[in-house]
N, C-alpha and C positions, 0 to 999 in steps of 0.2 A: 659269580659276582657281577652286578650291574656295572658296566663301564662308567668310570667317574670322569668328570670334566677336569679334575685336578691331575690326572695321570700325565698328560702332555706337559703341563706346567711343571710338575715335579721332575720329569725327565730333563727338561731344559735347565731347571735350577741345579740339578746334580752336576751339570757340566762346569758350574762355577764355584759352588760351595756345597757344604753338606746340607741335608735337608732334615729338619726336626719336624715330625708329623705327629701332632697331638689330637686327641679326641676322646670322647667317652667310651666306656666299655661297649663291645659288640657293634661298633660302627663300621668296621672294615679296615682298621689299620694294619692288622697282621695280613689280611688278604691283599691289601695294596703292596706290602712288602714282598710277599710271595710272588705276586704278579710281576713286580719289578726285577726280582732275581731271575726269573725265567727269561724275561725279555732282555735283560742287560747282562746275562752271564754272571750271576752273583752267587753269594753265599749268605745264608740266613742264620743268625745267632739269637737265641732267646735267653735272657737273663733268668727266666723261669725254669730252664732246663739245666740240670746239674753238669752235664758234659760241656754244654756250650758255656756255662758260667766259668768253668775251669779254663777253657780255651780263651775266653775274653780276659780273665785275670792274668794269664801268662802270655798274653799277646801273641798267641800262635795261631792267628787267623790265616785262612787259606790264601796264599799269595797269588795263586793262579786264578782266583775269582776276580772278576772286574769290580763288581759292586759288593760292598759289605752292608747288609741290612741287620741293624741291632734293634731287637725288640725288647721293650721294658727295661732298657739299660738304666733308667732313672732310679731304679730300686737299689743300685750299687752306690754304697756310700762313697762320696768323692767322685761321682761319675762325671761331673763337669771337667775337672782337671784331667781325669783319665781320658776323656773323649778329646780334649784339646791336644794332649800329647799324641794320641793316635792319629788325629786329623793332621796335625802339623808334620808328622813323620811320613804318613802314607797317603794323605789326601789327594796328592797330585796323580797317584797311580790307581787309587781305589776310591771312587766316590762312596760317601757314607750316607746312609739313609737310617734315621733313628725314629722309632715309634715310641709312644708313651701316652700317659694320661695328661690331663690338663696341667700337671705339675711341671711339664716341660715349659709351659708358658710363664711360670713364675720367674724364671731366670731371664726372660726376654725383657723385662721391664727395668731391670737395674743394670749397673755395670758388672759384667761377669767375665769369667775367663774365656768364654766362647765368643765374645763380641766380635762382629765382623766376619765370622767364620760360617755362618749358617743362614738359611732361609727357614722361617717358621710357617708351617701351614696347619690349619685346623680342618679336620674331617668331621662332618656332621652326618648323623644317620641318613637324612634325606635333604636334598636340595629341592627347590621348587620344580626344577626341570626333571629330576628323577621322579618326583611325586606325579607330575603331569603325564609322563610316559606310562607309569603304572596305571594311572586312572584311565588313560586312553585305551590301553590294552584290556583292561577290565571291562570297560564299557563296550568295546568292540566285540568282546566275547558274548556280551549280553544283547547285542544288536541295538544298542542305544544311540549309537552315533550314525548320523546320516552321512552318506557318501557325497 
């Protein structure tokens, strides 16, 4: 995965609140979650996995893990209230990183049960900086850039 400029910002934000990480399919949300769990001694849970779904429903998350990364949790009916309860009870001991589609952003606009508990970030497939690095590397390989 190409290192993202958001990584350091997300790590900083996780010290204060949970982070909701929204973006389109295949843009790197899950990769970011997996990078963070390696770096911050975390545990990854995906709502799309039946075993993880049972773990999440029964709130039997790994207490020895520092960070809890929750992927696609917005697919769970009532996810906002569930997440509020999880964060209110465990947020001081376990930073929470949540990934999902742009649906996560729908709840940012109005008064919701998560108000004041999270930072919302959007991941886009490419930023200008990432595109420039790719282009420079591609052109260097073709000998198009002068030194």
